[in-house]
N, C-alpha and C positions, 0 to 999 in steps of 0.2 A: 595540473587539473584540480580545480577546487571541487568540493562536494558539499551538498546540502541534503537534508532529509526533512520529511514531514510525517507526523505521527498522529493517528486518530485513536482516541480512547473513549470508550463508553463511560458514562457517569452513573454510578449505582448507589443504592442504599446498602445497608449492612447485609441484606439477603440477596444481593445481586439483582434486584429489580431495577430496571433502568429509570432514571430520573430525567425528565425533560427540563433541565435547568441550565443549559449552557448560557442562555441570556442572563439569568440571575447571577451566575458566577462572574460574568464579565461586568455586569453593572456593579456588583459588590466591590470589584477591584477598582474600577475607574469612574463610577458614578453615573454611567449611562449605557444605553444598549448600543454597543459598537460591534462591527463585524470582526475587527482584529485590534488587539491592543499590545503595546509593549509590556512585558512582564519580566523585569530583570534581564537575564541572559537569553530569554526566549520571547516568542510572540504567542499569545493565546488567540485562537480564532474560532469562529462558529463554523459549523457544517450545515448541510441541508436539514438534518434531523437535530432537534434540540437535546437529544440524549447523548450527543457526542461532542467532544471538544478536541480541537486540534492544537498540537504543540509543535512549534517550528523554531529552530535555532535562530538567534538574532542575525547571524551572518554565516555564509558558507565558510569552509575551512580547508586547509591543505592536509591536515592530519585528522585521522579518525578520532584520536584521543581528544583533540580540541573540540570537535563536534560533540562528543559524548559529554565532555565537561559542561558545555553550555546547557545541554538538554537535562542533564542530571541536576544542575543548579536550578533550572526552571521547575522541575518536578519537586524537588526538595522545598522550594519556596511555596508551591501549591500546597504540599502537605502541611507546612508550618502554618499557613493562613487558615486552611479549612479543616485541618485535623482529621478526625474520623467521620466528618459529616458526609463525605463522599468517598466511595471506593472506585478508583479508576481501573479499567480493565482493557487490556489489549485484545488480540485475536481478530481474524478477519471479519467476523460477524458476532453479534451478541447471541449466545446460544439459545436463549429462551424468549427473546423479544418477539412480539407479534407486530406486523406493520400497521395493523388497525389501531394500535395503541401508541404510535410514534408521531408526536406533533412536529410540524415543519417550522423552520425559522420564519418568523413573521414580523420582523422589525425593518428590514430594508431589502432591496433586490427582489421585491415581490413580482415585478414585471417579468424577470427572467424565469422564476419558478412557475408563474402562471403559463408562460409560453411552453416550457418543458412539459408541464402537466397536460396542456391541451394536445400536444403532439404525442406524448408517450405514456401518460398516466404515471405520475411519480409515487403514487400510493402503493408501492410494491417493493419486495426484496429486489435488490440490485440498485435501488435508489435510496431507500431509507435505512436499511440495516446492512451497511457496509463500512468496513474500517480498513484503510489501506496504509501500508508503509510506502512512502514515495522517496525515491533516490534521485537527486538532481545532480547531473554531471556537466560541467562547463565545457564549452568548445570555443576554440580561438577563431576559426575561419571556416569557410564552406568545405574545404577539403577534410578537415578534421570532423566536422559535422557528419559528413557522408560516411567516413570510416566508422565512427563511433556508433552511428545509427544502425548500420548494417551488422556490426559486430554484436551490439546489444540485442538487436532483434533475434539473432541466432541463439542467444543465451536465454532468452525469455522462458522456454519450456523448462530449463534446468532450474532457473530461479524460482519459478512457480512451484516446482516439485519440493524444493527445500524450505520454502517459506509457507506452504499451505497450513492454515491454522483454523479452518472453519468447517469442521466435520459435523456440526450439530445445527439443525434449523428448528426453531420453535420447540426446543426441548427433546428433539429426536435425532438419533444418528441416521444419516441418509445413505451411508455406504461410499460416499465420495469424501475427498480430503479438502477440496477447495470449493465449497458451495458459493462463496462470495462471487467467484468468477462465473459459475454456472448461471447465476442470476444476472450478474453485471453485463455479460456479453449479450444478453437478450433485452436489456432495459431500453434500448433504442432500435429495436428490430424493425420498426417502421421505416428507418433510413439506415440500412445495414452498413453503409460505408463509414459511418461515424465511429463504429467500434472495430469493424473489420475482423471479427473473430479473435480479437486480442492481439494477434500477430500482424503487424503492418507489412505491406509489400516491401521488398527491397527497393532502394532508390539508387539511381546512378548520378543524379544531379539534384541540386536544391529545387530546381524547376519541377522535377518529378513530384516532390512533396507538395509544392505550391499548387500544382495542377489537381492533386487529390483534394486538397483543402478547398480549392475553388469549386470543385464539383459538389462538395458537401454544402458549401454556401449557396450555390444555385438551387439545390434542392430545398434548403431552408427558406430561401426567399420565395420560392414557388408556393410554399405553405404559409406565407405571411409570418415568417419567423426570422426576419432579418436581424432582429436584436441579438440573435445567437451567433451571428457571423463574426466570431472572434477565434483566435488560435486555440483558446482553452476548450472550445466545443469538441475538439478531437478527443475521443474516448478509447483509443487503442491502448495497448499495453506499453507503448513507447511514444511519446509525443515530443515535437520540437517546439521550444519556446524562444522565438527570436527576440522577444521583448526582454528576456532575462539571459539570453545567450547560453542556454542550457538545454539538455535533453532530460526529459522527466520519465523515469521508469515507474510506471503506474500499475503494473500487474501484480504486485506483491501484497500478500496478506500482512497486516500488522501482527507483530510478534508479542510475546509475553513481557518483554523488558526492553529498555533502551539498549542494554548491553547486546542482546541478541540482534536487534535492529542494526547495530554497528557492525556486527560480524558479517552480515550479508552485504553491507556497503564495502567492507574490507575484502570480501570475496570478488566483487565485481571489478574493482579497479585494477588489480594485477592481471586479470584476464584480458583487459583492454590493452595491456602493454605487450602481450605475446605477439610475435610476428604472424603466427597462424594458429588456428585452433581446430581440433578434430571434431567439428560439429556440422550438423546439417545446415543448408542454407536455402533449400527449396521450400516454397510456400506450403505445399501439400505435406511434406515430411514434418515441417515444424508444427503445422496444425495437428497432425496425428500425435506427435510427441506431447503437445500441450494438453490434448485430451487425456493422454495417459497420465500426465502429471496432475491434472485436476482430479482424476478418479483415484489414483493410487499413491500420490505423494512421491516419496523417494523410491518406493518399492520397485517401480518399473524402470528406473533409470540409474540403478546403483553403480554399475560398471562405468557408465559414462560420467557420472558425478565424481567418482573416485579419480578418474583420469584428469578431469577439470581441476579437482582439488589439488592434485600434485603440481599441475601447471601453475595454479594460483600461488601455492606455497613457494615455488621456485622464483616467481616474479614479484613476490610481495616485498614491501619494505618492512623494517623492524616494527614499525607502528601497526601495520596491517597484520603481521604475524601474531601479534598479541591476541587478536580476535579470531583468527582462523580456526583454532581447535573447536569452537562452538559449531562451525559449519561442518567439520569433520564428524562431530557427534550426531548432528542431524542426519548426515549421509548414512552413517553406520547404524544408528539406532532408531531412525525414523524422524520425519518432520513433526512439528508440534501436533498437527492434526492426527497423525497415526498414533501418537502417544496418548493423546486425549481420548480418541476413539477406543483404544485398548483399555484404558482405565474404566471408561463408562460401560463398555461391553462386558467387562468382568464384574459389574455390579456396583461400582462406586457412584455415589450421587453427584449430580452435576455441581451443586454448590460447593462440595468438598474439592472437586477439581478446580473450580474457579477461585477458591481461597488460595490454593497454591499458586495460580497464575497471578493473582493480585499481589501476593507477597513478593513474587519475583520482580514485579514492576516497582513496588515500593522499595525494595532492597537493591534494585538494579543488578540482578544476577540472572544468568541463563538457567532455564529449567533443566534439571537433570545433571547439572555439572557442579 
């Protein structure tokens, strides 16, 4: 099974004020305003908001270390070219950004954005101030697709708990660990089936999934939004990409470093090799656990996470075991959101905390280890 990842980082000045310059960065590299460009071992791509740039490995890999090498090479090249002009920052949301101050990408694909805006109003959190870690896992055939889809679906609440990294909104702690998902799951509430409360329903056949997608497309066409009738319109926490023959895990907050991102990729894969897992599969139970994960991070699921970690360790390859201690640290000592919230609640200034997060990204190391 090959694996790929996608990483979204905010672009900031020295004081961690977001800079709407993703288009200028891409133009400086290639000479024109492009949506995506090759950049050594990675691709640089735009996002909806011009304050965020996406970094994607040039190709998927069999080994986590190979994936990390591509991404690290790309980030190193970025820092060599741009030096200290920009400070990149992970996390699931920018902690101080206000949506009223975030410009939207305005060089191409405007017809898609205008349609989304007409239907849902994209000038809000959940559209403009979100940064996700996406893990893409290949499938060989329909049988493997169904198995992987249902297995990953049941793991989503646990993955959300350990990757939550967005406890601050517009400069204030909210009391929740994953504010990105709180906003994200409501951003298309006018057509609830698009997101489905983050956790998609279990499928028995590929036709089950296609029927769900067709129901979404019918609703979009009824609202004169047929332009959105593509597989990427699915916004649940796990989507099928037949065009790439992969499953996209979309429910995860971006972390503070590529190293930590790789740890969660290394956690998922061995759990997919287990014959069975001691996890819930019912929709209501998974939604309840997701709510707990969003609000509490790892605090409400520690025993279950420890059990999953032991299973992951037993089924991991040597390559994956290199990264798993980072996951163990997050389970025992709290996800990034819990630790950030703890520091701020004890009186530390947000820029001080963000400096540590930015340093972790630049040095490619996990926070707290």
